C-alpha positions in Angstrom: -27.7 16.4 87.3 -29.5 17.4 84.1 -28.1 20.2 82.1 -30.0 22.3 79.6 -28.7 23.7 76.3 -27.3 27.2 76.1 -29.5 27.7 73.0 -33.3 28.2 73.0 -33.7 28.0 69.3 -35.8 24.9 69.5 -38.4 24.3 72.2 -37.5 20.6 72.3 -33.7 21.3 72.6 -33.4 20.0 76.1 -31.0 17.1 76.7 -29.2 15.3 79.6 -25.6 15.0 80.4 -23.9 12.8 83.1 -21.4 13.9 85.7 -18.2 12.0 86.5 -17.8 9.7 89.4 -15.8 10.8 92.4 -12.9 8.9 93.8 -10.4 8.8 96.7 -6.6 9.3 96.3 -4.5 6.2 95.5 -0.7 5.9 95.2 0.0 3.5 92.4 3.7 4.3 92.1 5.2 2.6 95.3 3.2 -0.7 95.2 3.9 -1.2 91.5 7.6 -0.4 91.8 8.0 -2.7 94.8 6.3 -5.5 92.8 8.7 -5.1 89.9 11.8 -5.0 92.1 10.8 -8.1 94.0 9.4 -10.2 91.1 11.8 -9.1 88.4 14.8 -7.1 89.5 15.8 -3.7 90.7 17.3 -2.9 87.3 13.9 -3.5 85.7 12.3 -1.2 88.3 14.8 1.5 87.4 14.1 1.0 83.7 10.4 1.4 84.3 10.7 4.5 86.3 9.3 6.8 83.6 6.3 4.5 83.0 5.5 4.3 86.7 5.7 8.1 87.0 3.4 8.4 84.0 0.8 6.1 85.7 1.1 8.0 88.9 0.5 11.3 87.2 -2.5 10.0 85.3 -4.2 8.8 88.5 -3.4 12.1 90.2 -5.1 14.0 87.3 -8.2 11.8 87.6 -8.4 12.8 91.2 -7.6 16.5 91.2 -9.1 17.6 87.8 -6.3 20.0 86.7 -8.1 20.7 83.4 -11.9 20.7 83.7 -12.6 20.9 79.9 -14.5 17.9 78.7 -12.1 17.3 75.8 -9.1 17.2 78.1 -10.9 14.9 80.5 -11.9 12.6 77.6 -8.2 12.2 76.6 -7.2 11.7 80.2 -9.6 8.9 80.8 -8.7 7.2 77.5 -5.0 7.3 78.3 -5.6 6.1 81.9 -7.8 3.2 80.8 -5.2 2.0 78.3 -2.6 2.2 81.0 -4.9 0.1 83.3 -5.1 -2.5 80.6 -1.4 -2.8 80.6 -1.2 -2.9 84.4 -3.8 -5.6 84.6 -1.8 -8.1 82.5 1.5 -7.4 84.3 0.6 -6.6 87.9 -1.8 -9.0 89.7 -3.7 -6.7 92.1 -5.5 -8.5 94.9 -5.3 -9.3 98.6 -3.1 -12.4 97.9 0.4 -12.4 99.5 2.4 -12.6 96.3 0.3 -10.0 94.5 0.1 -6.2 94.7 -1.9 -6.3 97.9 -1.6 -2.7 99.2 -3.8 -1.1 96.6 -7.5 -0.3 97.3 -9.6 1.6 94.9 -12.6 3.7 96.1 -15.3 5.2 93.9 -18.6 6.9 94.7 -21.9 6.5 92.8 -22.5 9.2 90.3 -26.2 9.5 91.0 -26.1 8.9 94.8 -22.7 10.1 95.9 -23.2 8.9 99.5 -22.9 5.4 98.2 -19.4 4.1 97.4 -17.5 0.9 96.6 -13.9 -0.2 97.5 -12.1 -3.2 96.0 -8.5 -4.5 95.9 -8.7 -5.3 92.2 -8.4 -3.3 89.0 -11.8 -4.1 87.6 -13.6 -1.5 89.7 -11.0 1.1 88.6 -11.5 0.2 84.9 -15.3 0.2 85.2 -15.3 3.6 86.9 -13.0 5.1 84.3 -15.2 3.8 81.5 -18.3 5.4 83.2 -16.4 8.7 83.5 -15.4 8.5 79.8 -19.1 8.1 78.8 -20.0 11.0 81.1 -17.5 13.4 79.5 -18.6 12.4 76.0 -22.2 13.3 77.0 -20.9 16.7 78.3 -19.1 17.3 75.0 -22.3 16.6 73.2 -24.2 19.0 75.3 -21.6 21.7 74.7 -22.2 22.2 71.0 -24.6 24.8 69.7 -27.5 22.7 68.3 -29.1 25.7 66.7 -26.9 25.0 63.6 -26.7 22.0 61.3 -22.9 21.5 62.1 -23.5 21.8 65.8 -26.2 19.2 65.7 -24.0 16.9 63.7 -21.1 17.2 66.1 -23.4 16.8 69.1 -24.8 13.6 67.5 -21.3 12.2 67.1 -20.5 13.0 70.8 -23.6 11.2 72.0 -22.8 8.2 69.8 -19.3 8.1 71.4 -20.9 8.3 74.9 -23.2 5.4 73.9 -20.2 3.4 72.8 -18.4 4.0 76.1 -21.4 2.8 78.1 -21.9 -0.2 75.9 -18.2 -1.1 76.3 -18.7 -0.7 80.1 -21.7 -3.0 80.0 -20.0 -5.7 77.9 -16.5 -5.7 79.3 -16.2 -4.3 82.8 -19.6 -4.3 84.7 -19.8 -8.0 85.4 -16.1 -8.2 86.4 -16.5 -5.2 88.8 -19.6 -6.7 90.3 -17.8 -10.1 90.8 -15.0 -8.4 92.7 -17.1 -7.4 95.7 -19.1 -4.4 96.5 -20.0 -2.2 93.5 -22.2 0.8 93.0 -25.3 0.7 90.8 -24.1 3.2 88.3 -21.5 0.9 86.8 -23.8 -2.1 86.8 -25.0 -3.8 83.6 -28.5 -2.4 83.9 -27.4 1.2 84.4 -24.8 1.0 81.6 -27.4 -0.3 79.2 -29.9 2.4 80.2 -27.4 5.1 79.7 -26.4 3.7 76.3 -30.1 3.9 75.2 -30.4 7.4 76.5 -27.3 8.6 74.6 -28.6 6.9 71.4 -31.9 8.6 71.9 -30.3 12.0 72.1 -28.0 11.3 69.1 -31.0 10.2 67.0 -32.8 13.4 68.2 -30.1 15.5 66.8 -30.4 13.7 63.5 -34.2 14.3 63.5 -33.6 18.0 64.0 -31.3 18.1 61.1 -33.8 16.1 59.0 -36.5 18.7 59.8 -34.0 21.5 58.9 -33.2 20.0 55.5 -37.0 19.8 54.7 -37.2 16.1 54.3 -40.5 14.4 53.5 -43.0 13.8 56.3 -42.6 10.0 55.9 -38.8 10.2 56.5 -39.2 12.5 59.4 -41.8 10.2 60.9 -39.5 7.1 60.8 -36.6 9.0 62.4 -38.8 10.5 65.0 -40.3 7.2 65.9 -36.8 5.7 66.5 -36.0 8.5 68.9 -39.1 7.6 70.8 -38.2 3.9 70.8 -34.8 4.7 72.3 -36.4 6.8 75.0 -38.9 4.1 75.7 -36.2 1.6 76.2 -34.3 3.9 78.6 -37.6 4.5 80.5 -38.2 0.8 80.8 -34.8 0.3 82.4 -35.4 3.3 84.8 -38.7 1.7 86.0 -37.1 -1.7 86.7 -34.8 -2.9 89.4 -32.1 -2.0 90.4 -32.5 1.4 88.8 -36.0 2.0 90.2 -35.9 4.6 93.0 -32.2 5.2 92.2 -32.6 8.2 90.0 -34.3 11.6 90.8 -37.9 12.1 89.7 -36.8 14.7 87.2 -34.8 12.1 85.3 -37.8 9.8 84.9 -40.1 12.7 84.0 -37.7 13.9 81.3 -37.3 10.5 79.7 -41.0 9.8 79.9 -42.0 13.1 78.3 -39.4 12.7 75.6 -40.6 9.2 74.7 -44.2 10.5 74.5 -43.2 13.6 72.6 -41.4 11.8 69.8 -44.1 9.1 69.5 -46.7 11.9 69.1 -44.3 13.7 66.7 -44.1 10.5 64.6 -47.9 10.3 64.6 -48.1 13.9 63.5 -45.5 13.5 60.6 -47.0 10.2 59.5 -50.5 11.8 59.5 -49.2 14.5 57.1 -48.0 11.7 54.7 -51.3 9.9 55.0 -53.2 13.1 54.3 -51.3 13.5 51.1 -52.2 10.0 50.1 -55.9 10.7 51.1 -55.9 7.9 53.6 -58.0 10.0 55.9 -59.3 7.2 58.2 -55.8 6.1 59.3 -54.7 9.7 59.6 -57.5 10.3 62.1 -56.5 7.2 64.0 -52.8 8.1 64.2 -53.5 11.7 65.3 -55.8 10.4 68.1 -53.1 7.9 69.2 -50.6 10.8 69.5 -53.0 12.9 71.4 -53.7 10.1 73.9 -50.0 9.5 74.6 -49.3 13.2 75.2 -52.4 13.5 77.5 -51.1 10.5 79.6 -47.6 11.9 79.7 -48.6 15.3 81.1 -50.1 13.6 84.1 -46.6 12.6 85.3 -44.7 15.7 84.3 -43.7 16.7 87.7 -40.2 18.2 87.7 -39.9 18.4 83.9 -38.4 21.5 82.3 -40.7 24.2 81.1 -39.3 24.0 77.6 -40.2 20.4 77.3 -43.8 21.1 78.5 -44.1 23.9 76.0 -43.1 21.6 73.2 -45.7 19.1 74.3 -48.4 21.8 74.4 -47.5 23.1 70.9 -47.4 19.6 69.4 -50.7 18.7 71.0 -52.3 21.8 69.5 -51.0 20.8 66.0 -52.3 17.3 66.4 -55.8 18.6 67.4 -55.9 21.0 64.5 -55.0 18.4 62.0 -57.4 16.0 63.6 -60.3 18.5 63.4 -59.5 19.1 59.7 -59.3 15.4 58.9 -62.6 14.6 60.6 -64.4 17.3 58.8 -63.0 16.1 55.4 -64.0 12.5 56.3 -67.5 13.5 57.3 -68.1 15.6 54.2 -66.1 13.8 51.5 -64.6 10.4 52.3 -67.0 8.9 54.8 -64.5 6.3 55.7 -64.6 4.2 58.9 -62.0 5.2 61.4 -60.1 2.3 63.0 -59.4 2.0 66.6 -55.8 3.2 67.5 -55.2 -0.1 69.2 -55.7 -2.0 66.0 -53.1 0.1 64.0 -49.8 -1.6 63.1 -46.6 -0.1 64.7 -45.3 3.1 63.1 -42.3 2.4 60.9 -38.9 3.4 62.4 -35.4 3.9 61.0 -32.3 4.2 63.2 -29.6 6.6 62.0 -27.2 6.0 64.9 -25.4 3.2 66.6 -22.9 3.0 69.5 -19.4 3.9 68.4 -17.0 0.9 68.5 -14.5 1.7 71.3 -12.2 -1.2 70.7 -9.8 0.9 68.6 -10.0 3.9 70.8 -9.3 1.9 74.0 -6.9 -0.6 72.4 -3.7 -0.7 74.5 -1.8 -3.1 72.2 0.1 -0.2 70.5 1.2 1.4 73.8 4.9 1.0 74.7 4.4 1.3 78.5 5.8 -1.6 80.5 6.8 -3.3 77.2 9.8 -5.0 78.8 7.7 -6.9 81.3 6.4 -10.1 79.7 5.0 -12.6 82.2 5.7 -16.3 81.5 2.1 -17.1 80.7 2.0 -14.4 78.0 5.3 -15.6 76.5 4.1 -19.2 76.4 0.8 -18.1 74.9 2.7 -16.1 72.2 4.8 -19.2 71.4 1.7 -21.3 71.0 0.1 -18.8 68.7 3.3 -18.4 66.6 3.2 -22.2 66.1 -0.3 -22.0 64.9 0.5 -19.2 62.4 3.6 -21.0 61.2 1.5 -24.1 60.6 -1.0 -22.1 58.5 1.7 -20.3 56.6 3.7 -23.5 55.9 0.6 -25.5 54.7 -0.6 -22.7 52.4 2.9 -22.0 51.0 3.3 -25.7 50.2 0.0 -25.7 48.4 1.1 -22.7 46.3 4.4 -24.2 45.5 2.9 -27.5 44.6 0.4 -25.7 42.3 3.2 -23.8 40.6 5.3 -27.0 40.1 2.3 -28.9 38.8 1.7 -26.2 36.2 5.3 -26.3 35.1 5.4 -30.0 34.8 2.1 -30.4 33.0 2.9 -27.6 30.5 6.3 -29.1 29.8 4.7 -32.5 29.2 2.4 -30.8 26.7 5.3 -28.8 25.2 3.5 -25.6 25.8 3.8 -22.7 25.1 6.8 -23.7 22.9 4.6 -25.3 20.3 2.3 -22.2 20.1 5.4 -20.0 19.7 6.8 -22.3 17.0 3.5 -21.9 15.1 3.9 -18.1 15.2 7.5 -18.4 14.0 9.0 -17.7 17.4 10.9 -21.0 17.9 12.9 -21.3 21.1 16.1 -23.1 22.0 16.7 -24.4 25.5 18.4 -21.7 27.6 21.5 -23.7 28.3 22.0 -24.7 24.6 21.4 -21.1 23.5 24.1 -19.9 25.9 26.6 -22.4 24.5 25.8 -21.3 20.9 26.1 -17.6 21.8 29.5 -18.4 23.4 30.6 -20.1 20.2 29.5 -17.1 18.1 31.2 -14.6 20.4 34.5 -16.5 20.0 34.2 -16.3 16.2 32.2 -19.4 15.3 33.1 -21.9 12.6 33.6 -19.0 10.1 36.4 -17.7 12.2 38.4 -20.9 12.3 40.1 -20.1 9.0 41.6 -17.0 10.5 42.9 -18.9 13.5 44.3 -21.6 11.1 46.1 -18.8 9.3 47.6 -17.7 12.7 48.9 -21.2 13.1 50.5 -21.1 9.6 52.0 -17.6 10.2 53.4 -18.6 13.5 54.9 -21.8 12.1 56.5 -19.8 9.3 57.9 -17.3 11.8 59.5 -20.2 13.9 60.9 -21.8 10.7 62.5 -18.5 9.6 64.0 -17.9 13.0 65.4 -21.4 13.0 66.9 -21.0 9.5 68.4 -17.6 10.5 70.0 -19.1 13.6 71.5 -22.0 11.7 72.9 -19.6 9.1 74.6 -17.7 11.9 76.4 -20.8 13.1 77.2 -22.0 9.6 78.7 -18.7 8.5 80.9 -18.6 11.6 82.1 -22.2 11.1 82.9 -21.5 7.5 85.1 -18.5 8.4 86.8 -20.5 11.1 87.6 -23.3 8.6 88.9 -20.8 6.1 91.4 -19.3 8.6 92.4 -22.8 9.8 93.2 -23.8 6.2 95.2 -20.6 5.7 97.3 -20.7 8.9 97.5 -24.4 9.4 98.9 -25.5 12.7 99.4 -21.9 13.9 95.6 -21.6 14.1 95.2 -23.1 17.5 91.7 -21.9 18.3 89.1 -24.7 18.9 86.9 -25.7 16.0 83.4 -24.2 15.9 81.7 -27.6 15.8 83.3 -28.4 19.1 81.9 -25.3 20.8 78.4 -25.3 19.1 77.5 -28.9 19.6 74.9 -28.1 22.4 73.4 -25.2 20.3 73.2 -27.4 17.2 71.5 -30.2 19.2 68.9 -27.8 20.4 68.3 -26.4 16.9 67.9 -30.0 15.7 65.3 -30.7 18.3 63.4 -27.5 17.4 63.4 -28.6 13.8 61.9 -32.0 14.7 59.3 -30.3 16.9 58.3 -28.0 14.0 58.0 -30.9 11.7 55.7 -32.7 14.1 53.7 -29.5 14.6 53.2 -29.1 10.9 51.7 -32.6 10.8 49.4 -31.7 13.7 48.4 -28.5 11.9 47.5 -30.5 8.8 45.3 -32.8 10.8 43.5 -29.8 12.3 42.9 -28.2 8.9 41.6 -31.5 7.6 39.2 -31.8 10.6 37.9 -28.3 10.0 37.3 -29.1 6.3 35.6 -32.4 7.1 33.3 -31.1 9.8 32.6 -27.6 8.5 29.2 -28.6 7.1 28.2 -29.9 10.5 29.5 -26.8 12.3 28.2 -24.3 9.9 24.8 -24.4 11.7 26.5 -22.5 14.6 26.9 -19.4 12.3 23.2 -19.0 11.9 22.1 -15.8 13.6 19.8 -16.1 15.4 20.3 -19.8 16.0 16.5 -20.2 16.2 16.4 -19.7 12.4 18.1 -23.1 12.0 15.2 -24.9 13.7 12.3 -26.5 11.8 9.1 -24.6 11.7 5.6 -25.6 12.6 3.0 -24.7 10.0 -0.7 -25.2 9.3 -1.6 -28.4 7.4 -1.6 -28.0 3.7 -5.1 -29.3 3.4 -7.9 -28.6 5.9 -11.4 -30.0 5.8 -13.2 -27.6 8.1 -10.7 -24.8 8.5 -11.0 -24.8 12.3 -7.2 -24.4 13.0 -7.4 -20.8 13.9 -10.3 -21.3 16.3 -8.4 -24.2 18.0 -5.2 -22.1 18.4 -7.1 -19.1 19.6 -8.9 -21.1 22.3 -5.6 -22.7 23.5 -4.0 -19.3 23.7 -6.8 -17.9 25.7 -6.6 -20.7 28.2 -2.8 -20.2 28.5 -3.4 -16.5 29.2 -5.9 -17.4 31.9 -3.4 -19.9 33.4 -0.8 -17.2 33.5 -3.1 -14.9 35.3 -3.9 -17.6 37.8 -0.1 -18.1 38.3 0.4 -14.4 38.9 -2.4 -14.4 41.5 -0.7 -17.3 43.2 2.5 -15.4 43.5 0.6 -12.4 44.9 -1.1 -14.7 47.5 2.3 -16.0 48.6 3.6 -12.5 49.1 0.5 -11.6 51.0 1.0 -14.6 53.3 4.5 -13.5 54.1 3.5 -9.9 54.7 0.7 -11.0 57.0 3.0 -13.1 59.0 5.6 -10.3 59.2 3.0 -7.9 60.6 1.2 -10.4 62.9 2.4 -9.4 66.3 -0.2 -10.2 69.0 2.0 -9.8 72.0 0.6 -6.4 72.8 -2.9 -7.8 72.5 -2.0 -10.7 74.7 -0.6 -8.3 77.3 -3.8 -6.3 77.3 -6.3 -9.2 76.9 -8.1 -10.2 80.0 -10.2 -13.0 78.5 -9.3 -16.5 77.4 -6.2 -16.8 75.3 -7.9 -19.4 73.2 -10.6 -17.0 72.3 -8.0 -14.5 71.3 -6.2 -17.1 69.2 -9.3 -18.1 67.4 -10.1 -14.5 66.6 -6.6 -13.6 65.5 -6.0 -16.8 63.4 -9.2 -16.1 61.6 -7.4 -13.3 59.9 -5.8 -15.9 57.6 -9.1 -17.6 56.7 -9.9 -15.3 53.7 -6.4 -15.8 52.2 -6.7 -19.6 52.7 -10.0 -19.5 50.8 -8.4 -17.5 48.1 -5.6 -20.0 47.7 -8.1 -22.9 47.6 -10.1 -21.1 44.8 -6.8 -20.4 43.0 -5.7 -24.1 43.0 -9.2 -25.2 42.0 -9.3 -22.7 39.1 -5.8 -23.9 38.0 -6.9 -27.6 38.0 -9.9 -26.8 35.8 -7.7 -24.7 33.4 -5.1 -27.5 33.1 -7.8 -30.0 32.3 -9.2 -27.7 29.7 -5.7 -27.0 28.2 -5.0 -30.7 28.0 -8.1 -31.3 25.9 -7.3 -28.3 23.7 -3.7 -29.3 23.2 -4.7 -32.9 22.2 -6.8 -31.4 19.4 -4.1 -29.0 18.5 -1.4 -31.7 18.3 -3.6 -33.9 16.1 -4.3 -31.2 13.6 -0.8 -29.8 13.3 1.0 -33.1 13.4 3.0 -32.0 16.5 4.8 -35.3 17.0 6.7 -35.1 13.7 7.6 -31.5 14.5 9.0 -32.5 17.9 11.0 -35.2 16.4 12.6 -33.0 13.8 13.3 -30.3 16.4 15.0 -32.8 18.8 17.1 -33.9 15.8 18.1 -30.3 15.2 19.0 -29.8 18.9 21.3 -32.9 18.8 22.9 -31.6 15.6 23.6 -28.2 17.3 25.1 -30.0 20.4 27.3 -32.2 18.2 28.5 -29.1 16.3 29.3 -27.4 19.5 31.3 -30.4 20.7 33.3 -30.6 17.5 33.9 -26.9 17.4 35.2 -26.9 20.9 37.4 -29.8 20.2 38.9 -28.1 17.2 39.1 -24.7 19.0 41.0 -26.3 21.8 43.5 -28.0 19.5 44.1 -24.7 17.7 44.7 -22.9 20.9 47.1 -25.6 22.0 48.9 -25.1 18.7 49.0 -21.3 19.2 50.4 -21.8 22.6 53.0 -24.3 21.3 54.2 -21.9 18.6 54.4 -18.9 20.9 56.4 -21.0 23.4 58.7 -22.3 20.7 59.2 -18.9 19.3 60.4 -17.7 22.7 62.8 -20.6 22.9 64.2 -20.2 19.4 64.6 -16.4 20.0 66.6 -17.2 23.1 68.9 -19.6 21.3 69.3 -17.2 18.4 70.4 -14.5 20.9 73.0 -16.9 22.3 74.2 -17.8 18.8 74.6 -14.1 18.0 76.6 -13.5 21.1 78.7 -16.5 20.4 79.4 -15.4 16.8 80.4 -11.9 18.0 82.7 -13.3 20.6 84.3 -15.6 18.1 84.9 -12.7 15.8 86.7 -10.8 18.5 88.8 -13.9 19.2 89.4 -14.3 15.5 91.0 -10.8 15.3 93.2 -11.5 18.3 94.3 -14.9 17.0 95.2 -13.3 13.6 97.4 -10.7 15.4 99.1 -13.4 17.5 99.7 -15.6 14.4 101.2 -12.6 12.6 103.4 -11.7 15.5 104.6 -15.3 15.8 105.3 -15.4 12.1 107.4 -12.2 12.6 109.5 -13.9 15.3 107.8 -12.4 18.4 107.9 -14.4 21.6 105.1 -14.6 24.1 106.4 -16.4 27.2 103.2 -16.2 29.2 101.4 -18.5 26.6 103.6 -21.4 27.8 101.8 -21.4 31.1 98.4 -22.1 29.7 96.8 -24.8 27.7 96.0 -24.2 24.0 92.3 -24.2 24.6 91.9 -22.3 27.8 90.8 -19.1 26.0 87.9 -20.8 24.1 85.3 -22.2 26.5 82.4 -24.2 25.3 79.1 -22.4 24.7 76.9 -22.3 27.8 79.8 -22.2 30.3 81.2 -19.2 32.2 84.2 -17.8 30.5 86.7 -15.0 31.1 89.1 -14.3 28.2 92.7 -14.2 29.3 94.8 -11.2 28.3 98.5 -11.0 27.7 100.3 -10.0 30.9 103.5 -8.7 29.2 103.9 -6.1 26.6 104.1 -7.2 23.0 107.7 -7.3 21.5 108.5 -7.0 17.9 110.7 -9.6 16.4 113.0 -7.7 14.0 113.6 -10.8 11.9 109.8 -11.4 11.4 108.1 -8.1 10.5 104.4 -8.0 11.3 102.1 -9.1 8.6 99.6 -6.4 7.6 96.1 -6.8 9.1 93.6 -8.4 6.8 90.6 -6.3 5.6 87.9 -5.8 8.3 85.2 -7.2 5.9 87.2 -10.5 5.7 87.5 -11.1 9.4 84.1 -9.9 10.7 80.6 -9.5 9.5 79.8 -6.3 7.7 77.4 -5.2 10.4 77.1 -6.4 14.0 73.6 -6.6 15.6 73.0 -4.2 18.4 73.1 -6.5 21.5 72.4 -5.2 25.0 75.6 -5.1 26.9 77.7 -4.8 23.7 78.7 -1.9 21.4 78.9 -2.2 17.7 82.5 -1.3 17.7 85.0 -3.9 18.9 86.7 -3.2 22.2 90.3 -2.0 22.2 92.9 -4.7 22.2 94.1 -3.9 25.7 90.6 -3.6 27.3 89.4 -6.5 29.5 87.1 -8.7 27.6 83.4 -8.7 28.7 81.5 -11.9 29.6 78.7 -12.8 27.2 75.2 -14.2 27.4 76.2 -17.6 26.0 78.6 -18.0 28.9 75.7 -18.2 31.2 74.6 -21.4 33.0 73.6 -24.2 30.7 70.0 -24.2 29.6 67.7 -27.0 30.8 67.1 -30.0 28.7 63.7 -28.9 27.5 64.1 -27.0 24.2 61.8 -24.1 25.3 61.7 -23.8 29.1 59.6 -21.1 30.7 61.8 -18.0 31.1 61.3 -15.1 33.5 62.4 -11.8 32.0 63.8 -13.3 28.8 66.1 -11.1 26.8 64.3 -9.3 24.0 65.4 -10.0 20.4 67.7 -7.5 18.9 66.3 -4.3 17.4 67.8 -5.1 13.9 69.6 -7.9 12.1 71.8 -8.2 9.2 70.6 -11.7 8.2 67.4 -11.5 6.4 63.9 -9.9 6.3 61.8 -9.4 9.4 60.7 -12.6 11.0 57.0 -11.8 10.8 56.5 -8.8 8.6 53.1 -7.0 8.7 51.2 -9.8 10.5 48.7 -8.8 13.2 46.6 -11.6 14.7 44.4 -11.4 17.7 47.2 -12.7 19.9 49.4 -9.7 19.0 48.0 -6.9 21.1 50.5 -4.3 20.2 47.9 -1.5 20.3 48.9 -0.1 17.0 52.7 -0.2 17.6 54.7 -0.5 14.4 57.3 -3.1 14.1 60.7 -1.8 13.0 61.8 -3.0 9.6 64.0 -6.0 9.9 63.0 -6.8 13.5 61.2 -9.7 14.9 57.7 -9.2 16.4 57.3 -9.4 20.1 56.1 -12.8 21.3 52.3 -13.0 21.3 52.3 -13.8 25.0 54.5 -12.0 27.5 53.6 -14.2 30.4 55.8 -17.2 31.2 55.0 -20.3 29.2 53.1 -22.9 31.3 54.6 -25.8 29.3 57.6 -27.6 30.7 57.4 -30.4 28.1 58.2 -30.4 24.4 55.6 -28.2 22.5 54.1 -31.2 20.7 52.6 -32.9 23.6 48.9 -31.8 23.7 45.8 -32.2 21.5 46.6 -33.0 18.0 50.2 -32.4 19.0 50.4 -35.6 21.1 52.4 -38.2 19.4 
């Protein structure tokens, strides 16, 4: 059962390793699958097929040892133990009817294989696996070449891991296995503790060998050597007590006993070297004698010990005797000191360089995905309870943080900080909402841009007036020509008078003229308002607006010149408060992140102890951040108290109350200026919309008037021809069948000019009168109208219908029109309606207006106004 090193480089390099326990075959697959199918569902059993097969394969590998290498066995036992932890929380294994009652685990004692234990619970299986894990770790430690520094270091780590496995067995599984019924001695608490001490002794021994190899001082070597002996002594004490007494072979006890004596004597030898250097000869002699006595006693019970170990004891004893002889001679000849009795000496100093490796992380099954879909009700309820606990902690701490931030904001606002400090440095601030309003005003042009918009109103009013005058001149010219021919031909001129046909058009033009007059009065009121309130509104043109605010300055006279120190201290406190606030934000983020990552369900599923114990342990993770939050809130309170005192002193010296009053007065002035500017701006916009809408309406009427005049000109030529023929004696019989006014419909009604149905006949007694000159009967140039040609149609051609024959316009003077006819390209009655003017409402993109043409209306969308244009803002009467 003891294995020796493959290397003989050091005479003491003899250590022990433990063999694995033996077991009987067990089928885990079928009982576990049946339990899932009966307790949960067949579908769950099918979904867990891979996990069940994995567990089956792990148990089979434990039984058959397919790969005998210690590293492979180590990984196998770790994986199988984690799987057992998952099985324990999901599959109750016992003899009870509703549990998994067909499983029986059988394991043999590792030191007396004839002894075995069998239990129908998983605790025996877990304890046996932990024992085997510690055993393979010891085998790994023994496999390294300890003749080298690196080999001794790796061996030490392996023995430390073995000690950790046996310690985990002692603390977590031994008692449960013993409570389950019959259990072998090797997995008991006493044996697990003894093996832990033995593995620590061998790990410390490797450290001692490396310490000697590095040439450390005798004092350091003595301390490390003494700790090796202490570990062996503790293991020996366990071997000599029940229940381990008489359970192990004599060779085991001899090995441990000789090692304990060897390393005690080694410590005495190394410590004696240090005492000799210090010339403490008397204690050196006593220590050397103590080491010799221990070795002499140990050799009496060295039966079965390896020869290498006995050789090491013999060599060490010779070294001790040699140094003792030298020390006694020096003391007798030089020092003449009294040698104390070895029993009166204090214990040798010891220093441990090793401790059992923590196996919690290695054996933690909470990260395993096996059987994850099986969550028993008790685990789900426990998780819900823990989640409520966490939520309560998070909610309480988050509320404290938010209250702290809100308190800071309110207190600083009450003290007008940091605005007053910024004002002292010339960095005055305007409230965010007020600043946004000012910026909006400045973007729209500001008070300085109102004059340009007023000019737009004037220009648009002039355009509308010119259009109205041109339209009226068209009708007046046509009426004048009609009156001239009526006077010339008398009763023969049977065409209706112009005033009869243009009454509707003239009424509309009169209404437009009245609207323009009222609009001009509204424009005057707007211009007067701009002039009256411009001093108030001019503050809005200040860029930046902060330059209009009053400034905070040092007092003109100072008695002690402490202003700078007061301001500096207040700034420092504010910076500290800002740092505390940033820390508070980080703590809140940390809380949220901890909650997001806090998933204890896997630990619940692998925990076999009390849930309350687990809850207390897990919820304690939040203790440190709760303490940080408490410290943060306390630091903030102290800072706010300090800032309040500093701000009171600052306010008194800099007369802060007067500054606040003047600043508030300036804010109110800015708000009043914004209100007045918006009022005027809205009225100007209403005026612009009015004029644009009116321009469309006048343009439409002007087009109708142009069409009417052109049609009347054509009728005039035909009437002249008829009168001339009548004067020449010609007879037109078809005229007797129609009324004298049928050919001259009123403007705004459908009309189809009647043509003569019989050929014209010449009266020989009344020769035809020559045609008057074209310039006398029609305008010199006709405007180009869509649907018409400049040249008159031939006499015999059917007469076209004209725009003014369309359905009557609605009563409103400028109704919204869809697809209004564009104004003509050129006119013969005056200059362009709006020459050379380009306002912001005219987005022609660089297009040039043709000379003599009217500009396109500023808005091409339909007008939203169905009321007369003088019914909004200043235009309301």
